[in-house]
C-alpha positions as CSV (number, residue, x, y, z in Angstrom):
1,Q,70.9,147.9,73.5
2,V,72.9,144.7,74.1
3,Q,71.1,142.1,75.8
4,L,71.5,138.3,76.5
5,V,68.7,136.4,77.8
6,E,69.2,132.8,79.2
7,S,66.2,130.2,79.6
8,G,65.8,126.5,80.0
9,G,67.0,126.3,83.6
10,G,65.1,124.3,86.3
11,S,65.1,121.4,88.5
12,V,66.2,117.9,87.5
13,Q,67.2,114.6,89.1
14,A,70.7,113.3,88.9
15,G,71.2,111.6,85.6
16,G,68.7,113.8,83.8
17,S,69.1,116.3,81.1
18,L,68.4,119.9,80.5
19,R,68.9,122.3,77.5
20,L,69.6,125.9,78.1
21,S,69.4,128.7,75.6
22,C,70.5,132.0,75.1
23,A,69.1,134.7,72.9
24,G,71.0,137.8,72.2
25,T,70.0,141.2,70.7
26,G,71.6,144.5,69.9
27,Y,74.9,142.9,69.1
28,T,76.7,141.1,66.1
29,Y,77.3,137.8,67.7
30,S,78.4,136.0,64.6
31,S,81.8,137.4,65.0
32,N,82.3,136.8,68.6
33,C,83.2,134.1,71.0
34,M,80.4,133.1,73.1
35,G,80.3,130.9,76.2
36,W,78.4,129.3,79.0
37,F,79.7,130.0,82.7
38,R,78.3,128.9,86.0
39,Q,78.5,129.9,89.7
40,A,77.5,127.9,92.5
41,P,76.9,129.3,96.0
42,G,80.1,130.1,97.7
43,K,82.1,129.4,94.7
44,E,84.0,131.5,92.0
45,R,82.5,131.5,88.5
46,E,83.8,129.1,86.2
47,G,84.0,128.4,82.5
48,V,81.7,125.6,81.2
49,A,82.0,125.7,77.5
50,S,82.8,128.2,74.7
51,I,82.4,128.4,71.1
52,T,84.5,130.6,68.5
53,A,83.0,132.5,65.5
54,D,84.0,129.5,63.4
55,N,82.3,127.1,65.8
56,S,85.4,125.6,67.4
57,A,84.1,124.5,70.8
58,T,86.0,123.9,74.1
59,Y,84.8,122.5,77.4
60,A,85.9,122.3,81.0
61,D,87.0,118.8,81.9
62,S,84.2,118.7,84.5
63,V,81.6,118.7,81.7
64,K,83.5,117.3,78.6
65,G,81.4,114.4,77.2
66,R,78.2,115.4,78.9
67,F,77.6,118.9,77.8
68,T,77.3,120.2,74.2
69,I,77.5,124.0,73.2
70,S,76.2,125.0,70.0
71,R,75.1,128.1,68.0
72,G,71.6,128.3,66.7
73,S,70.6,128.7,63.2
74,A,70.4,132.4,63.8
75,D,73.8,133.6,64.7
76,N,72.5,135.4,67.9
77,T,71.5,132.1,69.7
78,L,73.4,129.8,71.7
79,S,72.5,126.5,73.3
80,L,73.9,124.3,76.0
81,E,72.7,120.7,76.1
82,M,73.6,119.1,79.5
83,T,73.2,115.4,80.0
84,S,74.2,113.1,82.8
85,L,73.8,115.9,85.5
86,T,75.1,115.5,88.8
87,P,74.4,117.7,92.0
88,E,77.9,119.1,91.4
89,D,76.3,120.9,88.2
90,S,73.9,122.8,90.2
91,A,74.5,126.5,89.7
92,V,73.5,129.7,88.1
93,Y,74.4,129.4,84.3
94,Y,75.2,132.6,82.3
95,C,75.5,133.1,78.8
96,A,78.4,135.6,77.6
97,A,79.8,137.0,74.3
98,D,83.0,138.7,73.7
99,R,84.9,139.4,70.6
100,R,88.2,138.2,72.1
101,G,86.9,136.0,74.9
102,G,88.9,132.9,74.0
103,P,88.4,129.2,74.9
104,V,87.5,128.2,78.5
105,W,90.1,126.3,80.1
106,S,90.2,122.7,81.0
107,D,90.2,123.6,84.6
108,G,87.1,125.9,84.3
109,G,89.3,129.1,84.2
110,Y,88.9,131.6,81.5
111,S,90.5,134.9,80.3
112,G,89.7,137.9,82.2
113,T,88.5,139.4,78.7
114,W,85.4,137.7,79.3
115,D,84.5,139.9,82.2
116,R,84.4,142.9,79.9
117,G,82.0,141.3,77.5
118,Y,78.5,141.0,77.6
119,W,76.5,138.8,80.1
120,G,73.0,137.5,80.7
121,Q,71.2,137.6,83.8
122,G,71.6,133.9,84.5
123,T,69.5,130.9,84.9
124,Q,69.2,128.5,87.9
125,V,70.1,124.7,87.3
126,T,69.3,122.5,90.3
127,V,70.2,118.8,90.3
128,S,69.1,116.7,93.2
């Protein structure tokens, strides 16, 4: 059974930092794109960052320079280091994996292929 589980969300003051983690089971993640997405209340889900099987990372412009995506030493783990957080970063953050997901776009868009991939249940990040 494929499962992605996010952790590390919480509440933080503006300017603070958080580190999100995602652990996957039941799937060969090493050959897949993995990514972080977020959805704020009343807004569409947007891409935050993605990383390919060869560790090429891309970011939405809204988080570039503040967030860092990385794979763990185990190929089935994914992290998102978030710094200089602002209230606009508040959202539910989701981890996803897909063989052909592709990079998130600079405007936060992403290929519909991701929607057919595997997703975690999400973790809440609140910045005040």
